[in-house]
N, C-alpha and C positions, 0 to 999 in steps of 0.2 A: 504494500500500500504506500502511496506517495505521501510525503509530508505536505503541510500547507504551503511551505516555501516552494516546493517543487511544483505544486499545482499552480500557484500564482505565477511562477516563472513561465510555465507552459501557456497560461492564459495571455500573458504579456507578449510572448513570442507569436502566438497565433494571431492576436490582434495586429501586431506589427506587420506580419507577413501578409495578412489580408489587406491592410491599409496600403501597403507597398504595391500590391497587385492592382488595386483601384487606381492609384496614381499613375502607374506605368501604362495601364490601358487608356486612361484619359489623355496622357501626354502622347501616347502612340497614335491616338485618333486626332491629334492636333487641336485639342480642345482646352480652353481655359476652364478654370473652376466655374466661373460665371456662366460660360456657354453650356457646360454640361448640366449644371444645376437648373438652368432654365429649361433644358430639354427633358429633364426627368421630373420637373415640377417640385424641386426642393430648394431650400435656401442655400446660398453660397456658404454661409457659416456652417450649416449642417453638413454639407459635403466636405468642407475643410476638416471638420471634426472626424469624419469617417476616414479621411486620408491620414489623419494623425493617430488613428487607432482607437478613437473614442466611439466605438460602435455600440449603439444603444438599441436600435430597432431592427429586428430581423427582416421586416418588410422592406427596408431600405436596401439591404443586401440583395434581395431578390430584384428590386427595381434596377439597381446598378448592373446586376448580371444580365437581366433582360435587355437593357440598353445596349450592351456590347454583344448580344446574342450568345451569352455564355450560360452555363448552368452552375448552380451552387452545389458543391459536393462537400459533405461534412464527414470526416473520418474520425473514428474513435480508435486511436492507436496507443 
């Protein structure tokens, strides 16, 4: 069984990796935060938080994935 410290570290790493993927997809599409936020109907601030790993709402993850024609895959490893 993992310790609380190990669990927290895993959560932080997962959030960072997901946030990095969002940013790389957005930049790869040549979009600013403002442009992407407008296209998926969320605020710029909210999108910035997602890109910083401050992910709060699972629905936003699905909206971002759909925008880039991607699927969300969650692995328990």
